N, C-alpha and C positions, 0 to 999 in steps of 0.2 A: 873534254867538259874536266874527266878528274875527279871525280866525283867514286866516293870512297863508299862501294856498294853495303863493303857486310859492315862498317859502321851505324849506317842509314837501315837494315836491317834491324841491327840490334833497338834502334831506336822507335822502329817501324811495330816490334814483338814487344817492345814494352810499354808499347801507347795502344797496342791495338789488343780483343780477344784472339786467341791463338787459329779461331775458324774463318773469322777472317787476314787474318796475319797468313794463316796457307793460302788463303781466297788471291788475295795481291802478289803473293809469289808468283802463283800460276799463272794470274791476270798475266804480266812482264813479264813472262814463258812464251806468253802466247803473242803478248805486243810485240815483243821482240824479233818476230818468226813472223809474223805479216812484215813486219819495218823490213826486214828485208826480204820481202816479195813485192816490195813496192819503190822502195825505193828510197826509202826513208831511215833515218840517222836508228839506227840498231839503241846504240847507249841510247839516247831520250827516249826512245820508244820502251825501252828497259827500265826507268827510270818512271816515268810517266804513269807505267802497269804497276810499277810498286808501291809509288806512293796514292797513289790515286784515290784511294781509301783512307786516306790520310784519318777522318775524322767518321770515319764510318763506325765503332765503336762508340762511342760518346750518346751521350745521352741525349735524347728528345729534348730535355728541359735546358740542358748547360746548352745543344743546338745555337737555341732561341738566342740565349744569353752571350751563346762568343759572334751569332751572326750579328745581334746589339751590337756588341762592342768594339764589332769591327767597320761598322756602321754601314751593313747592307739593310735593304727596304724587304722587310716581309709580305708579302701578300697572302693576299688570306687561304691559297692554297699548301704553300710552308707550311703557313699558323698551322692547317689540320694535320698534318702529316711531315714534320720538321724532319723527317727520314732527308727530303730532297733539299737538305740546306747542305748536307754532308760532301758534299762536292767545292762551292764556292767557300766556304767555310776553312775546307781543308786547304783548298790550293791558296790562298792567305797564308796560315799557318806554316806551310810550305813553306813559304816565302821567307815567315818571320822565326819560324823555328831549329828550319834549318838550312838556312839564308842559300834554300835556289831561286834563279831569281833570272834562270832560262823564263822565256814568254811564251816558249814552244810548250813547254814541261809542262804550267803553271795552267796554259791556257787548255791542255788535255785533260790534268785534274780538274777542271772546275767546269770544263764541259762533258765529260762525260754519265754523266744523270738525262739530266732533260739536253741535253749538244747545247747546239745553235743559231742560228740562220743563216752563217759563217765558218762550216766547219774545216780544218784543216787538212791535210791526210794524216798528220798523229794524233788530229782531236779523233778522226771517225775510225783510225787502229784501235786508242783505248777506250773508245765506246765498243765494239764493236769483239775484242777479247774480253771485256770486263764480261759479254754475255757468254762468249764463247769458252771460258775456261774448262779443264778439261771436270773440275767438281761441280759445275753446274748441272741440278740435275734434270733440268724442266726439259716442257715437253718441246714439239718444233724445233730445238736448235742444234739436232744433225744434222738439215739443212745444210741453214749456215756454219756449221765446222765443216763441211764439205765444199764448201765454194770460199771460206773466210780467203784462201792466197792467190785468189781467182781475179775476180774484180770487185776493186774500194767499194765505190760507187753503190754498184751493186747490193754488196753483200750489206756494207750501210745501209742502203735505202730498208731491204727487209729483216734486218735487225728493227731496226723504226718501228718497220709496221708489224712485231711481233710484241714489239715495246705497246705500241699505241691500241695492237687487238688485245691484247691481258689485261688495260688499265677498261678497257669499255667492257669485255668478258664479264671483270669483276665487282663490274659499276666505280670504282673511284672516280673521285675528283683527277683532269688531265689538268696539267700546270698551263696556264696562257699560253708560254715558248712552246710547248710540244705544237698544240693544233698550228701554232706558225710556221714552224720549222716540218710540220706534213705537209702542208699547204704549199710550201713552199718547195720537196722535192714533188709532189704531186704535179702541178704547173709546171714544172720544171721536161714531164714524163711529157704531157699533154700541148707542148707549143707543137 
């Protein structure tokens, strides 16, 4: 692929708050390890992990403005929690600002927060790596970290369940796509 990783890191460092930048580097490292274990391109995984939070330090108001400028429809859950827009806004800005056109990388960035009903291996890797990178202090991640290199579908399903349970416990609105993805995951288990 031939991307200048150090230059991308410098651009990212200028764009993100320090904690988001450090999280992005740790996510990239976790994604590369997972990619190696599951036969996915390590450089793509590292790059997608590094850039997954490209718009994470953007304010809620700016995320809404950017989403509107880029032509995205904003559903009621995203309007209530503009943070949810950072993945798709970030994916589009990575294309525009950094000229990264690789569809797999862009998809992994776009799907790292909510997901999609047709997640590629790289999408799942970045989703899980974002959750399990060693700087995340959240309860219940040790199990995911232990199985992260064993079975990609299993760790993704458990990671998705972890997120879904958190939303329910904390009485937050749930994105309609989250419910659709969960139902698809469970339907395959019950066939």
